[in-house]
Every structure is written in structure tokens, then in C-alpha cells.
N, C-alpha and C positions, 0 to 999 in steps of 0.2 A: 855527604857534603862537608868539605873542609871548612872549619871555622877559624878565622884569624883574629888575633887580639885587636888589631887596628880597626877592623870592621865593627867589632862589638863596642869599642870606645866611641866610634863615630855615631853609632846608633844612640848611645847614651847622651852624647853631645846634642843630639836632636830630640832628646826626651822621649825616645821610643822604647816601648817595653821589650824585654828580652824573652826569647823562647826558653823552655826548660833546657834545651840542648846548649844554647848560648850561655846561659847563666851557669850551668853545670860545668861547661868547658872552662870558663873564666875562674871559677872557684877552685877547680882541680889544678889549673895552672898556678894559681896563687899558693895553694897549700903545698904544692910540690917544689916551690921556690923557683919556678920558671919565669915568673914575671919580674921585671926590674922594679925598683922602688918607684920610678916615675910612672910606670904602667899601673902599679898597685894603687898609688895615690889617685891617678886619673880614674881608675875603676871605681874606687870608693866614693870619690866626689861625684862621679857621673851617676852612680846609683842614688846618692842623696839628692842631687839636683833633679833627677827624674822623678824621684819619689819611690822608695823601696816598696815592693809588693811581695806577696807570699811566694811567688815563683822565685824571686831573688833570694829571700831568706831561707826557703826550703833547700835551694841549691847549695847555699853556704853551709847549712846544717849537714846535709848529706856528705859534702866534701870534708867538713870538719870531723864528722864521725868516722868516715873512711880512713882519715889520717891519724885518728886518735889511737892511743895505746889501749888494747882490748883487755877486758876483764874476763878471764876464763869462766865459762859456764853462764855468763850473763850477756845474752844477745838479743833481748827483747822477746824471746819466744818461750820463756819459762811458764809452766802451768800456774804457779803461785805468783801473786802480785809482788812487784818491786816498786817502791814509791820514792819520790824525791820532793822536797819542799823548797827548792831553790827558786828565788825570785830574781827579777832583773836588777834589783838594787838601784842605786842612783837617784833615790827619791829625796836625798839630802835631809832626812828627818832626824838623823842621829838617834834612832830608837834602839831599844835593847835587841838582843839576838833572838827574836821570836821564832823564826823558822828553824833555828838550831834547836831550841827547846822543844818545839813540836816534833822534830825528827827523833830526838832522844826519848820522848814519851812513847812515840810509835814503836821504836825498837824495844822499849821496856815491855810493851804489850805483846811483843812477839812478831810484829810485822817487819819485813825486810826493807831496810832503808838505805839507799845508796845516796848519801848526801854530797852533792857536787857543790864546790864553792872555792873561794879565794880569800886572800887577805883583804883588809879594808882598803877601799879606793876612795869612796865618798862618805862612808859611814864612820862612826866612832870606833868600831871594832868589828872586823869581818868574821865570818864563820870560822875561817882557819885560825885566826888570832885567838878567839875565845876557846875553841876546842883544844888547841895546843896548850893553853893555860890549864885546861882541865885534864891533861894527860893523854889526849887522843893523838896518836902518831900521825904525822902528815906525810911521812916518807915510807909508804908501804909499797911493796912490789905488787903488780897485778895479781899474782898468785896469792899473796897475803891478804889483799883486799877481798878476793873471792872467798878465801877461807873464813875471814871475819864476817862476811855477809852471811855465810852459811851457819857459823857457830854463834856469833853474837848478835846477828840480825842488823848489824850496823857497820858501815865503813865510810870514812870521809875520803872523798876522791878530790885531792888537791889539784885544781884545774891546770896549773902550769906543768905539773908532772905528767899529765895525761894528754896534753895537746902540744907536742913539740913543734908541730907545723906552724904554730902561731908566731914562732920566731921570725917568720918571713913577713908578717904584717905588723908586728908590734912597733918596730922603729918608725914605720910610716904613720901609724895611728898617733904616736907620740909627737911626731913632727907636725901633723895636721892640727892636733889639739882641739878637735871638734868631734861631736857625736857622729858615729858611722853605724853601719849595719851591725858591726861586731859588738856594739853595746847591747844589742838585743839577743845575741846568739848564745851567751853564756849558759842560761838555764835550759837551753834546748840541746846542749852538747854532752849530756851525761854519758860517759862511756859504758856504763852498765845498762843503758837503754831501758829506763824504767817504764813499766806498763801503766803506772798511775802517777799523776803529777798535780801538785798544788802550786800554781804559778801566779805569783803576784807581779803586777806590772805597774810601775810608778806613773807612767804616761798613759792616761785613759785613751788617747787617740791611737794607741798601738794595740789595744786589746784584740780587735778583730784580726789584725795582721798576725799576732802571736797565735791566736786560736786556729786560723787557717793553716798556719805553718805546722802546728802540731798534727792537724788532720793529714797533711801531706807527708809528714815524716814518721808517722806511726806512733800512736799512743792509744791505749784502751779506754781509759777514763781520765779526765782532767777538769780542773776548775781553774779558769783563767779570769782574773779579776783585778780591779783597781779599787783600793780602799778609799774611804772618805778622806778628803784633804790631800790627795795625791800620794798616799802611802802604798807601798807594794806588799801590804799585809791586810788581812781582813781586820777591820777596825770596829770598835764598839761605839763610836761617837757619830755614826751616820750610816746610811745605806751603802752597801758595797755592790758594785755592778760589774757584770762581766758575762762570761759564757761558760757553759758546761758541755763537755764532750763525753758522749757515751757511744763507744765503738766508732762508727763513721758519721755520727750525727752531732751537730753543734747547735745549741740553742742558747738564747739569752737567759740570764738569771740575775736575780737580785737577792742579796743576803741581808736581811734586816735584823740586826742584833737584838733590838728591843723585843721583837716577836719570838726570839729564841731564849728570852729570859735574862739577857745581859743588861745591866745598868750602864748608862752612858758615862764614859770617862772623857778626859780631854787629851789632846795630842801630847801636851807637855808632861802628862803623867807616865808616859812610856819612854821618855828620852833618858839617855845616859850621858855622862860627862866625858867618858873616855874608856880606854881598855880596862883599867882597874875597876871602875864602876860597873862596866858591862859584865865582867867575870863574876863580881860579887852578886849582882842581881840574878845572873843565871844560876849560880849555886843555890840561892834562896828559892828560886822558882822550882828547881828540880827537887828540892826538899819539901815542897808544898807550902813554903812560908814566904813567898815573894809578895811585893806590893800588889794590892788587889787589881789595879788597872792592868798590870802586866800579866797576872794570873788569868784574868778574864780574856785578855787578848790571845794568850796561848790556848786557852780552852776553846775559843771561837774558831781559831785556825785548825786545831786538832779535830774539832767537830767536822770541819770541811773535809779533812782527810778521811775520817771514819765514814763519812757519807760516800765518798768515792770508793772506799773499800767495802761497801755494801753492809755496813753495820746497822743501817736503818735510815729513817728520814732525818732531815736536818734537826728538827726539834728533839728527836730521840738521841741523836748523836751529840747534841749540845749537853744533854743531861749526863750522858756517859762521860764526855770530855771533862765537864766540871768536876765530877767525882774523881776521875783519874788525876787531874792536875792538883786538886786539893790534897790528895794523899801523897803526892810526890812519887819519885821513882821507887819501885819496889825491889828492883834488883841492883840498884846502884849504877854508876857509869859503866858503859860497855867494856872499858879497858881497865877497870879497877881491880878485877880479880886476876 
């Protein structure tokens, strides 16, 4: 059956759900540049007005991944785990680069980390900004990224370089100036197709949507959560709630930092004033000498990753993570040698 753009837009105008085929068709048309800006804007607004569901988001992810620049040897089917710690961002908390620190500790431990990220949008300093300041190259070819993942266990995949098709939607998103489905797609579009994922979501009402989408788009194990106070990181000052995915099963989970041996800190204890402060704090943390609140937050999130990677129960992984973080990186930055 032939699908027409006008028919899909009419369904959205009536707040009717799309089928997999209809959503897939529209995102394929969008990513290939075959939609006009008017059609793209109408499509994004129609989805938001209807209420985006996992069918919509999964179709967008599939189309985005299909159009992305591929990483040789990394297609989601590798025997050994590949992990990412990219969250949705947009929590407006101006916190330090926690997920970046976690990814570097994981790589230092020998785990393969494909860190997907971008420059700062709403934060004080994005993952790309802080890693660039630490000497990590942002402009690697797919072949170089693949080689670094194999050799150094780490590569930063700068989102704009791997998703050229986004040029068709970016002007419309800027003109609309409001949240669209694309605000949620970033951490789901890693071109290295990680098998494991620690995914922080700033908006608690989107947790189930993000989890269902990961189930539909293929991930082996994942922890999807919203931190206390609307953070997209596991926090030490309250219970973190979300879902854990193991193969094809998704279950609710709570992560109580107090029961894992972490003292409560306050949100203001993990905030930074800007890029210079963010880089300074990250250097301190990676050397095992950062502020305790930040060190504990890194250890808690690292524990979540280690649990996903089958290093033990959450309490066991919390003990391992605290020890790792307190000692700092043992091999130095991945690109220092």
C-alpha cells in the first residue's frame, strides 16, 4: 500500500496513532531530504500534539541510524560489550561532566566505550567541549574511531559528524524553537550501536517511552532512569527511579544511594560555573582528587555501568566503583600517549 505524506499529516491532525510503516516512511522521507520544511514542521508538530509514542521514536531512531555514518566493525553484533553513557541532557542543572568521567573510568578499566555526544546546548559545558579541552580529538574518521575503540577502548563520536541527515531537520527545529521528538533521540542514535547503555533522562514522564524505544531498536542491557530533582544522572541526594532492560525484558527499578553506602550531597555541590570550571573539576576527578560530592556521583553512575556489565550486584559494584574513582585513572587519558 502506498503511503502519502498528506495522509499521514492528516492522521496526526486528528491525533491518531501512526503504524510502524507510516512512521517509518515519514522519518525515511525526512532523513533523505524529501520533505519540505513546511512538511517537516507539520510532522514534528503533529507528533507533539498527538503525543509521541515508542512507535514514533523507534521509527525515528531506525531512520537516523540508517542514515548515520557507520563505524567499521561496530554494528551492534559484537561478542564483547560496547557501552555508552550518553543521557538526554536538557535538565538545566549546570552540573559537572559526570557521564564523561564515567566513560573514561570505564575505558581505563578496559571496557569498550563509544561515547556519543555534542557541544553544550543547555549545560555549562558539553561532553565535546570538555573532552576537546583534555586533548581528545573530535574530528576522527569512522576508520580512526574504530581503531581507537579497538586499541584504546575509547572513542568520542561527535554527533554532528556522524549524522549528516540532520541538516534537513535542524533549520526547522531552530525555527520552531520548542521541544520535539528529536530532543529525545540523541542518546539513542549512537552509530557504534552499543550493546549496553546507561541512559539518564531529565524528564521522568519520558522514562517508559525511552525504555520501550530501546527495546524496539535493540540493546542487550540498559539502565534508564531519572535522578532525584530532575537530573539525567544517578544522584546521591534521593532515590533514582527508572527501568532496567535485560535482553528483551524491561522492569522497574529504584537505585537508593544510601543503601549503597553513599552519603547524601546537595545538587549545588555538583554544579560548575562554566567551561573552565568544568574542565578543572574533571581533571581533579580523573586524578582521584575531586570534590567528594562529584566523586561519589561518578562512583554511583560507574556502579550502574558495572552492574550492567555483569561485574556483580549493585552493592558489590558500588564498592568496586568507589575504589576505582578514589584511585583515579591508572593509564591516563586515552589520547595522552
